[in-house]
DOSE-149724 format. One line per 5 residues: their letters; for each residue x, y, z of N, C-alpha, C. Coordinates in steps of 0.2 Angstrom, whole numbers, plus 5000, padded with zeros to 4 digits. Example, Ala and Ser with C-alpha at 12.3 -4.5 7.8 and 13.67 -1.06 7.14 Angstrom:
BEGIN
as> 5066,4972,5039,5062,4978,5039,5066,4984,5039 ~ 5064,4989,5035,5068,4995,5036,5064,5000,5039
This chain:
BEGIN
mlkqn> 5003,4994,5000,5001,5002,5000,5003,5004,5001 ~ 5008,5008,5004,5013,5012,5003,5016,5013,4998 ~ 5019,5007,4994,5021,5008,4987,5017,5011,4983 ~ 5011,5010,4983,5002,5013,4979,5005,5021,4981 ~ 5004,5023,4987,5004,5028,4989,5008,5032,4986
hsmkq> 5017,5031,4986,5021,5035,4984,5021,5036,4977 ~ 5020,5028,4972,5016,5031,4965,5011,5037,4962 ~ 5008,5036,4965,5002,5041,4966,5003,5048,4969 ~ 5008,5049,4971,5011,5056,4974,5017,5059,4970 ~ 5019,5053,4965,5024,5054,4960,5019,5057,4954
sstel> 5015,5053,4954,5011,5055,4943,5010,5063,4948 ~ 5005,5064,4953,5002,5072,4955,5009,5077,4954 ~ 5013,5074,4955,5018,5080,4953,5020,5082,4949 ~ 5021,5074,4944,5022,5075,4938,5016,5082,4934 ~ 5012,5077,4935,5006,5081,4933,5005,5091,4935
dgefe> 5008,5089,4942,5009,5099,4941,5013,5102,4940 ~ 5020,5097,4938,5024,5103,4932,5023,5101,4926 ~ 5019,5097,4922,5015,5100,4915,5010,5106,4915 ~ 5009,5104,4919,5002,5110,4922,5006,5116,4921 ~ 5013,5115,4924,5018,5122,4925,5022,5124,4919
nvenv> 5023,5119,4913,5024,5119,4909,5020,5123,4900 ~ 5014,5120,4904,5007,5122,4898,5007,5131,4903 ~ 5006,5131,4907,5004,5138,4909,5010,5142,4905 ~ 5015,5141,4907,5022,5144,4902,5021,5146,4895 ~ 5019,5142,4892,5017,5139,4885,5014,5145,4883
ilavi> 5007,5146,4889,5002,5150,4887,5004,5158,4886 ~ 5005,5159,4894,5011,5165,4895,5014,5168,4889 ~ 5019,5162,4885,5022,5165,4879,5019,5165,4874 ~ 5014,5164,4873,5008,5164,4870,5006,5175,4867 ~ 5004,5172,4874,5002,5176,4877,5006,5183,4871
rlyls> 5010,5184,4876,5014,5188,4874,5015,5189,4867 ~ 5019,5189,4864,5021,5185,4859,5015,5188,4855 ~ 5008,5186,4857,5002,5188,4851,5000,5197,4851 ~ 5003,5197,4857,5002,5204,4856,5006,5209,4853 ~ 5012,5207,4855,5018,5209,4853,5017,5210,4846
yelnl> 5017,5207,4841,5012,5204,4835,5005,5210,4831 ~ 5002,5211,4838,4995,5214,4835,4996,5221,4837 ~ 5001,5222,4841,5005,5229,4842,5012,5232,4839 ~ 5009,5226,4835,5015,5229,4827,5023,5232,4831 ~ 5024,5229,4835,5030,5226,4839,5033,5222,4836
nkeit> 5031,5218,4834,5036,5213,4830,5042,5211,4834 ~ 5043,5207,4843,5048,5207,4841,5044,5203,4849 ~ 5050,5199,4852,5049,5197,4859,5047,5202,4863 ~ 5046,5205,4868,5046,5211,4872,5044,5207,4880 ~ 5044,5212,4884,5044,5208,4892,5038,5212,4892
neeil> 5035,5209,4899,5029,5210,4899,5027,5215,4902 ~ 5030,5217,4904,5030,5228,4905,5033,5231,4899 ~ 5033,5229,4893,5036,5232,4888,5028,5233,4883 ~ 5024,5228,4885,5018,5225,4883,5010,5228,4886 ~ 5012,5230,4895,5008,5234,4896,5009,5241,4895
lnisn> 5016,5244,4893,5017,5251,4892,5012,5252,4883 ~ 5012,5249,4880,5011,5247,4873,5001,5249,4874 ~ 5003,5244,4880,4992,5241,4876,4989,5246,4881 ~ 4989,5250,4882,4985,5255,4884,4982,5259,4881 ~ 4975,5259,4882,4972,5262,4873,4969,5260,4868
tkypl> 4967,5251,4870,4968,5247,4866,4963,5245,4867 ~ 4962,5240,4863,4954,5235,4865,4956,5229,4870 ~ 4963,5228,4870,4961,5223,4873,4961,5223,4881 ~ 4958,5217,4888,4956,5220,4892,4966,5221,4896 ~ 4966,5226,4898,4972,5225,4903,4973,5222,4910
kkiqk> 4967,5224,4914,4968,5220,4920,4969,5215,4916 ~ 4967,5209,4913,4966,5202,4913,4973,5201,4911 ~ 4976,5204,4907,4981,5206,4904,4986,5204,4909 ~ 4987,5210,4914,4992,5211,4918,4990,5207,4927 ~ 4985,5202,4926,4985,5197,4932,4988,5193,4926
cfeys> 4988,5189,4923,4991,5185,4917,5000,5186,4921 ~ 5000,5192,4915,5008,5193,4918,5013,5194,4927 ~ 5005,5195,4931,5009,5197,4939,5011,5187,4941 ~ 5003,5183,4938,5007,5178,4940,5010,5173,4934 ~ 5015,5176,4929,5019,5174,4926,5025,5174,4930
slief> 5024,5182,4932,5033,5182,4936,5032,5177,4942 ~ 5024,5176,4947,5026,5172,4953,5030,5168,4950 ~ 5028,5162,4944,5027,5156,4941,5036,5158,4941 ~ 5040,5161,4936,5048,5163,4938,5052,5167,4942 ~ 5049,5168,4944,5055,5169,4951,5053,5167,4961
akhes> 5047,5165,4960,5043,5162,4969,5043,5157,4966 ~ 5044,5152,4961,5043,5146,4960,5033,5144,4961 ~ 5030,5147,4958,5022,5149,4962,5022,5141,4961 ~ 5017,5138,4964,5015,5129,4963,5008,5132,4957 ~ 5007,5129,4954,5001,5127,4948,4995,5130,4954
dekif> 4991,5130,4949,4983,5131,4953,4979,5132,4946 ~ 4972,5124,4947,4971,5125,4941,4966,5130,4940 ~ 4964,5136,4945,4961,5139,4943,4961,5146,4939 ~ 4968,5147,4941,4974,5152,4937,4973,5147,4931 ~ 4976,5143,4930,4978,5140,4924,4971,5139,4919
ynlis> 4966,5139,4920,4960,5142,4916,4957,5146,4917 ~ 4960,5151,4918,4959,5159,4918,4965,5159,4913 ~ 4970,5161,4913,4977,5159,4906,4973,5157,4899 ~ 4971,5154,4901,4969,5149,4896,4962,5153,4891 ~ 4957,5155,4897,4951,5160,4895,4953,5167,4893
vaedl> 4959,5169,4895,4963,5177,4893,4963,5174,4886 ~ 4968,5171,4883,4970,5169,4879,4964,5170,4874 ~ 4962,5162,4872,4956,5159,4870,4952,5171,4869 ~ 4952,5174,4872,4947,5181,4874,4954,5183,4869 ~ 4959,5185,4866,4961,5188,4863,4962,5186,4857
inrk> 4964,5181,4855,4961,5178,4850,4956,5178,4846 ~ 4948,5179,4850,4945,5180,4847,4939,5187,4847 ~ 4946,5190,4848,4946,5200,4847,4949,5203,4840 ~ 4950,5199,4836,4950,5199,4829,4943,5199,4823
């Protein structure tokens, strides 16, 4: 039984790592998408995007939240959170569907 619990815990940890990888990809997609939509046409930082996004059709507050979470992942090693994961997906879909 102890062996089975260990393997279940390991699987959960692997799943968390995969969530985190997907979150990083979604955040990179959001940054790259906005960079090209704002005609900046290069990889730029979150701050540069936020400086260029004011007075546009994009949801500034939602994007700021995504970038705040991005910083937490990168610097504080924040653990994956299902609610935040689905929020990132929602923001990405919203951006793409605004066209």
